[in-house]
Structure formats: structure tokens, C-alpha cells
C-alpha positions as CSV (number, residue, x, y, z in Angstrom):
1,M,92.9,96.8,96.6
2,E,93.2,98.3,93.2
3,F,95.0,101.7,92.9
4,K,92.1,103.1,90.8
5,L,89.7,102.9,93.9
6,I,92.0,105.2,95.8
7,V,92.0,107.5,92.8
8,K,88.2,107.5,92.6
9,K,88.0,108.1,96.4
10,L,90.1,111.2,96.0
11,N,87.9,112.4,93.2
12,N,84.6,111.4,95.0
13,T,83.6,109.1,92.1
14,L,83.3,105.8,93.9
15,T,80.2,103.7,93.2
16,K,78.3,102.2,96.2
17,E,80.0,98.8,95.7
18,E,83.4,100.4,95.4
19,E,82.8,102.5,98.5
20,L,82.3,99.3,100.5
21,L,85.5,97.8,99.1
22,F,87.4,100.9,100.0
23,E,86.0,101.2,103.5
24,E,86.9,97.5,104.1
25,W,90.5,98.1,103.1
26,F,90.7,101.4,105.0
27,S,89.5,99.9,108.2
28,E,91.8,96.9,108.1
29,S,94.9,98.5,109.7
30,D,96.6,101.7,110.8
31,S,99.1,101.3,108.0
32,H,96.4,101.4,105.3
33,R,94.9,104.6,106.9
34,A,98.4,106.2,107.2
35,Y,99.1,105.3,103.5
36,F,95.9,106.8,102.3
37,A,96.6,110.0,104.3
38,Q,100.1,110.3,102.8
39,V,98.7,109.8,99.3
40,E,95.9,112.4,99.9
41,K,98.5,114.9,101.2
42,N,100.6,114.6,98.1
43,Y,97.5,114.7,95.9
44,L,96.6,118.0,97.3
45,E,100.1,119.5,97.3
46,F,101.5,118.4,93.9
47,P,100.9,120.9,91.2
48,D,98.9,120.0,88.1
49,A,101.2,118.7,85.3
50,V,100.1,118.7,81.7
51,D,102.5,115.8,80.7
52,S,101.1,113.7,83.6
53,K,97.6,114.3,82.5
54,K,98.3,113.3,78.9
55,G,100.3,110.3,79.9
56,W,97.7,108.9,82.4
57,E,94.7,109.6,80.1
58,E,96.4,107.9,77.2
59,I,97.1,104.8,79.2
60,S,93.5,104.7,80.5
61,A,92.2,105.1,77.0
62,K,94.3,102.3,75.7
63,T,93.2,99.9,78.5
64,N,89.5,100.9,78.8
65,S,88.3,102.1,75.4
66,K,89.3,102.3,71.8
67,P,92.8,103.6,71.3
68,Q,93.4,107.0,69.7
69,S,95.6,107.3,66.6
70,N,97.5,110.4,67.7
71,K,100.4,109.7,70.0
72,N,99.5,112.5,72.3
73,N,95.8,112.0,72.7
74,G,93.6,110.0,75.1
75,N,90.2,110.0,76.7
76,G,90.5,107.9,79.8
77,P,89.1,108.3,83.3
78,N,89.9,111.4,85.4
79,Y,93.0,109.8,87.1
80,W,95.6,112.2,85.9
81,K,95.8,114.4,89.0
82,Y,96.5,111.4,91.2
83,A,99.0,110.2,88.6
84,A,100.9,113.4,89.0
85,A,101.0,113.0,92.8
86,V,102.0,109.3,92.5
87,A,104.8,110.3,90.1
88,A,106.2,112.7,92.7
89,I,106.3,110.2,95.6
90,F,106.6,106.7,94.0
91,I,103.7,105.7,96.2
92,L,106.1,105.4,99.1
93,G,108.0,102.9,97.1
94,A,106.5,99.7,98.5
95,L,102.9,100.5,99.7
96,P,102.0,99.9,103.3
97,F,103.2,96.3,103.2
98,F,106.8,97.3,103.7
99,I,106.1,100.0,106.2
100,K,105.7,98.8,109.8
101,E,102.6,100.2,111.6
102,K,103.2,103.6,113.2
103,Q,106.8,103.5,111.9
104,Q,108.4,106.9,111.7
105,V,110.1,107.4,108.3
106,Q,113.4,109.2,108.4
107,N,114.7,111.1,105.4
108,T,118.3,110.0,104.7
109,P,120.1,112.2,102.3
110,I,121.4,110.5,99.1
111,L,124.2,112.3,97.4
112,V,123.5,112.1,93.6
113,E,125.7,114.1,91.4
114,K,123.2,116.0,89.3
115,D,125.6,116.7,86.5
116,A,126.6,113.1,86.3
117,I,123.1,111.5,86.4
118,K,120.6,113.0,84.0
119,I,117.0,112.3,83.3
120,G,116.5,110.4,80.0
121,T,115.3,112.4,77.0
122,D,114.4,112.1,73.3
123,K,117.6,111.0,71.4
124,A,118.6,108.4,68.9
125,T,121.1,107.5,66.1
126,L,119.7,107.0,62.6
127,T,121.8,104.8,60.4
128,L,121.0,105.4,56.7
129,E,121.2,102.9,53.9
130,D,124.6,104.2,52.9
131,G,126.0,103.4,56.4
132,S,126.2,107.1,57.5
133,N,124.9,108.1,61.0
134,V,122.7,111.0,61.9
135,I,122.4,112.0,65.5
136,L,118.8,112.9,66.5
137,G,117.7,114.7,69.6
138,K,115.9,117.7,71.0
139,G,116.8,120.9,69.1
140,E,118.3,118.9,66.2
141,H,116.4,119.0,62.9
142,F,117.1,116.7,60.0
143,N,115.5,116.5,56.5
144,A,116.0,114.2,53.6
145,N,114.0,113.2,50.5
146,N,111.6,110.9,52.2
147,L,112.1,111.6,55.9
148,S,112.3,114.4,58.5
149,S,112.9,114.8,62.2
150,N,112.2,117.6,64.6
151,G,114.5,116.1,67.3
152,E,111.6,114.3,69.1
153,E,110.2,112.1,66.3
154,L,111.2,110.7,63.0
155,V,108.6,110.6,60.2
156,Y,108.9,108.8,56.8
157,K,106.9,110.0,53.8
158,T,103.8,107.7,53.4
159,G,102.5,106.3,50.2
160,T,105.9,105.7,48.5
161,K,106.2,102.2,47.1
162,L,109.4,100.8,45.5
163,D,110.2,97.7,43.6
164,E,111.2,94.9,46.0
165,N,114.7,94.7,44.4
166,T,115.4,98.4,45.2
167,I,114.2,98.3,48.8
168,A,116.6,100.0,51.3
169,Y,116.8,99.7,55.1
170,N,117.4,102.2,57.9
171,V,118.3,101.5,61.5
172,L,117.2,103.5,64.5
173,T,119.2,103.0,67.7
174,I,118.1,104.4,71.0
175,P,120.9,104.6,73.6
176,R,120.6,104.2,77.4
177,G,119.0,107.3,78.7
178,G,117.0,107.8,75.5
179,Q,113.6,107.3,73.9
180,F,112.2,108.1,70.5
181,F,109.1,108.0,68.3
182,I,108.9,107.0,64.6
183,T,106.3,106.9,61.9
184,L,107.1,104.4,59.2
185,A,106.4,104.8,55.6
186,D,103.1,102.8,55.8
187,G,101.8,105.0,58.6
188,T,102.7,102.6,61.4
189,K,103.7,104.4,64.7
190,V,106.4,103.0,66.9
191,W,107.5,104.1,70.4
192,L,111.0,103.0,71.2
193,N,112.3,102.6,74.8
194,S,115.8,103.1,76.1
195,E,118.5,100.8,74.8
196,T,116.5,99.6,71.7
197,Q,117.3,99.1,68.1
198,L,114.8,98.8,65.2
199,R,115.6,97.9,61.6
200,Y,113.0,98.7,58.9
201,P,112.5,99.5,55.2
202,V,112.4,103.1,54.2
203,S,109.4,102.2,52.0
204,F,107.1,99.2,51.5
205,T,106.4,97.2,48.4
206,S,103.0,96.4,47.1
207,K,101.3,93.0,48.0
208,V,104.4,91.9,50.1
209,P,104.3,91.6,53.9
210,R,105.6,94.7,55.6
211,K,108.4,93.4,57.8
212,V,110.6,95.1,60.4
213,E,113.0,93.8,62.9
214,L,113.2,94.7,66.6
215,V,116.9,93.8,67.0
216,Y,116.8,94.3,70.8
217,G,115.0,96.4,73.4
218,E,111.4,97.4,73.8
219,A,108.9,98.9,71.4
220,Y,105.2,99.7,71.3
221,F,103.6,99.3,67.8
222,E,100.4,101.0,66.5
223,V,100.2,99.2,63.2
224,S,98.6,100.7,60.1
225,P,95.7,98.3,59.1
226,S,96.4,95.7,56.4
227,T,93.2,96.9,54.7
228,E,95.0,100.1,53.8
229,H,97.9,98.2,52.2
230,D,96.4,95.7,49.8
231,D,95.8,93.3,52.7
232,S,99.6,93.0,53.4
233,H,100.3,91.7,56.8
234,F,102.8,93.4,59.1
235,L,105.5,91.2,60.5
236,V,107.9,92.0,63.4
237,S,110.8,89.6,63.9
238,T,112.8,89.5,67.2
239,H,115.5,86.9,67.8
240,E,113.7,83.5,67.2
241,Q,110.2,85.0,67.4
242,E,108.0,86.5,64.6
243,I,104.7,88.3,65.1
244,D,102.1,88.3,62.3
245,V,99.9,91.4,62.6
246,L,96.8,92.4,60.8
247,G,96.4,95.8,62.3
248,T,96.7,96.3,66.0
249,E,98.5,97.7,69.0
250,F,101.0,95.7,71.1
251,N,104.2,96.0,73.1
252,I,107.3,93.8,72.7
253,K,110.0,93.6,75.4
254,A,113.2,91.8,74.2
255,Y,116.3,93.2,75.9
256,K,119.6,91.5,75.4
257,E,119.7,90.2,79.0
258,D,116.2,88.9,79.0
259,A,115.5,85.2,79.0
260,F,112.1,85.7,77.6
261,I,110.5,87.8,74.9
262,A,107.3,89.4,76.3
263,T,104.6,90.4,73.8
264,T,101.6,92.2,75.3
265,L,98.5,92.8,73.1
266,V,96.4,95.9,73.7
267,E,94.0,95.8,70.7
268,G,93.4,93.6,67.7
269,R,95.0,90.2,67.2
270,V,98.4,88.9,66.5
271,L,99.9,85.5,65.9
272,I,103.2,84.7,67.8
273,K,105.4,82.2,66.0
274,S,108.7,80.5,67.1
275,G,109.9,77.5,65.3
276,S,107.0,75.0,65.2
277,N,105.2,76.7,68.1
278,S,102.6,79.4,67.6
279,E,100.0,81.1,69.8
280,N,97.2,83.6,69.1
281,L,96.9,86.5,71.5
282,S,93.7,88.3,72.6
283,P,93.6,91.9,74.0
284,G,94.9,91.9,77.6
285,Q,97.1,88.8,77.1
286,Q,100.8,88.6,77.2
287,S,103.0,85.8,75.6
288,Q,106.4,84.9,77.0
289,M,108.6,83.1,74.6
290,N,111.5,81.2,76.2
291,L,114.6,82.0,74.2
292,E,116.2,78.7,75.2
293,T,113.3,76.3,74.6
294,Q,111.2,78.5,72.2
295,Q,108.2,77.5,74.2
296,I,105.4,80.1,74.3
297,N,103.3,80.7,77.4
298,V,100.2,83.0,77.3
299,A,98.6,84.7,80.4
300,Q,96.2,87.5,81.1
301,V,98.1,90.6,82.4
302,D,97.6,94.1,83.7
303,V,98.2,96.0,80.4
304,Y,98.9,99.3,82.1
305,N,102.0,97.9,83.8
306,A,103.4,96.7,80.5
307,I,102.8,99.9,78.4
308,S,102.9,102.9,80.8
309,W,106.6,103.6,79.9
310,K,105.6,105.0,76.5
311,S,103.4,107.7,78.0
312,G,106.0,108.9,80.5
313,F,105.4,106.6,83.5
314,F,107.0,103.5,85.0
315,S,104.5,101.2,86.7
316,F,105.8,98.5,89.0
317,K,103.4,95.9,90.4
318,D,105.0,93.3,92.6
319,K,108.3,93.9,91.0
320,S,111.6,93.0,92.6
321,L,114.1,95.7,93.5
322,N,116.5,94.0,91.1
323,E,114.0,94.5,88.2
324,I,113.2,98.1,89.3
325,M,116.9,99.0,89.4
326,L,117.4,97.5,85.9
327,V,114.7,99.7,84.5
328,L,116.1,102.8,86.2
329,S,119.6,102.0,85.0
330,R,118.4,102.1,81.3
331,W,116.5,105.4,81.7
332,Y,119.1,107.3,83.8
333,D,122.1,105.6,82.1
334,I,123.6,104.4,85.3
335,E,125.5,101.3,86.5
336,V,123.9,99.4,89.4
337,L,125.8,97.2,91.8
338,I,123.8,95.3,94.3
339,E,126.1,94.4,97.2
340,N,123.3,93.3,99.5
341,T,121.8,90.4,97.6
342,K,119.2,89.8,100.3
343,V,117.2,92.8,98.9
344,N,117.3,91.5,95.3
345,N,113.9,89.8,95.4
346,L,112.0,92.2,97.7
347,K,108.7,93.1,96.0
348,F,107.7,96.7,95.5
349,N,104.7,98.5,94.0
350,G,104.5,102.0,92.7
351,V,104.1,104.4,89.8
352,F,106.5,107.2,89.1
353,N,107.1,109.9,86.4
354,K,110.1,109.4,84.1
355,K,110.8,113.1,84.5
356,Q,111.7,112.7,88.2
357,N,115.2,113.1,89.4
358,L,116.8,109.8,90.3
359,E,117.7,111.2,93.8
360,E,114.0,111.5,94.6
361,I,113.2,107.9,93.6
362,L,116.1,106.4,95.6
363,L,115.2,108.5,98.6
364,I,111.6,107.2,98.7
365,I,112.7,103.6,98.2
366,E,115.1,104.1,101.1
367,N,112.2,105.4,103.3
368,T,110.8,101.9,103.3
369,N,113.9,100.9,105.4
370,E,114.4,97.9,103.1
371,A,117.4,99.1,101.1
372,K,120.1,101.7,101.3
373,F,121.9,103.4,98.4
374,E,125.4,104.9,97.8
375,T,126.2,106.9,94.7
376,V,129.6,107.1,93.2
377,G,129.6,109.1,90.0
378,K,127.1,107.3,87.7
379,K,127.2,104.1,89.8
380,I,124.5,103.3,92.3
381,I,125.5,100.8,95.0
382,V,122.6,98.9,96.8
383,K,123.6,98.1,100.4
């Protein structure tokens, strides 16, 4: 059953058809009823959180209606209260399917050094055209002729166009445990995830494709339409892949250790190109380009799971523990050692808030009785 039906049940907004689906799921087993009771309990107890509201509404708006241009706005369904509760409890880590019926969950303390493992935050290193570096982060302000930063975002002056021969490039590098937002000189907005690097021009020339390079990592692009720039296309290059954009929103995941480049289209249209291979994407589709063969496969996906990170949530749907720990390692800047390889491919489902302490997340995963964790400094050992 879809998560959103539980959300709507809690808000008393189910349609008659949805009510039948929910009742069928609810009556199937004791574990389903126990799961719903736990979610309802956390829903009632967890305090309202403004950031959770904005994050969930923005995702809902992107996947169900026309996206908003402002990075903090959204007009999605009334799911945000549940999102806050979900964020606090990780949806019991693995849903009912990993919890035996009538099983009593024991809380096992996990010793995480709070000073050693910190929640990720806004931070980046800006490399200017002369090779000098500027450290950006909360509380740090920076201003230059054509750009400024308040410590949470970097904004380039729009409208400036230079001769192609005088174009200069900057590089924005997001470390592990960081994230950042940037507005390029053409008005394009880019959200950058942890351990990501973007290379881009400080201004764009007239009637020439606007080209940037995602060197590695993950980024969400909200591209300024080509109609506002003399019909100039927007190009994003990543390894052996290039994306030709006319004005749209999409996510690219291309970490160094990934065997595939995953491109998820939210709105508009893009053309994925790699060597002699090319594929057009429609909204809701994701392409996966094999870095070894350069073959491109396209499939329909749950967009929310691909883009929730940019609004402060991580959404895992049928993700292995290995994949989950890799995501957590980037955001909390930790090392993960999986000693018990039997748990590598166990599948989990859940949504949690990126502002949670790691200790809380690990504890809830432990409560499934499927994995145990030991913390040594900034290293998490999976036993």
C-alpha cells in the first residue's frame, strides 16, 4: 500500500475507493495494525516543524503539480505533519515486513559520540577563476563584483554577458557532510548534495549553448528557459554523458563509486546523449547510463524517492542496507564498515529528516532486529 494512503487516513481525507484499499491492508495482519498504531502515535506526539512542512509540500508540488520557481515554496497535499512524524521515527526502518508479528522491540543503546558525528549543514568551497579558494558556510558572507553568498546560497549576477573568448569558470565543491544552493548567471537554480562538484561559467555568452559540468556527485537543476536566452540550450556534461535541456527540472546522480549515471526528469524534456546512444526523457522517467558500456536504459520511477534529498528528506523505497549506509555516510561524514555481509542486501523502506541525529536513525534500524551497529569515533561498524 502507498504511504500517502496512511497519510490521508491520519488526516481523514481518504476517498471511498482509498478507504477500501486501506481497510483491506489494515485487516490483513496484526503487523499492519501494529504498524499503523505506531505511526499514528508518533504522528500525534511529534511537534509541528516548519522545515518539515516546507520540505514535504515542495516535493508534493514537484510531483503532483507545476513546480514553483522559489526554492522554498510549494503547494502540495497536506502531508507535512505526517512527514514530520516519519522523519522522527524512520517509519520503523523497515515497515512491518521485517517486524515479526507481536514481536516486542527492545531499545538497544548505541553509543555515538555527538561531538564526533555531526549532522550535515550548508557548506562548500568556491574556487575562483584565479585559483583562489573561498570557504562558504553558515555565518560566512562573501561578496565580489558579480556574486555574493550569505553562507547558505551562492548567487551570480544575472544578465551579464561576455565575449566567448573572455569567459571564466568557477568551481563549487561540496564536501561530505555538506550541501549548497547556487543561482547561476542565467538564473538557473542548482541544489548540490554532499560530496559533489560543479564547474560552470561565471557568465554566459549570447547565442551559445549554456554549458556546465557536474564533475561528480548529485545535483538538482531548475533550468532557466531557453526562450529567455536567445533560444540557447542548456547542457550538462557528466563523465561520458551529456544532457541537452530546453528549460526543465531534473536530478542527476553521478557519484564516483557509481556504475551508472541516473538522470530523473521532473518537468519538461531532456535529451540524454552518450557516444552514439541517445534517449529522450518524459516527466517521471529516469535514465541509467552504464559507464562501462554507455548503454542507456529508461524506466518510470517514483520521482519523490529520487529528489526528496533537496528538500531535507531522504526517502528509501526497497533500498538495501548497503545503499542506505552509503547515503548516511555522505551526509554525516562517517566511515561505514560492514562486517556482517549477510545484511548487505536486506531491503528497507522509510523516510527520515536530514536534521535527525545519526544515533536515532541507527537505533530505529536496530529495532528491526536485522542489523546491529557499533560506533568507534566516526566509524560505524555493521555487525
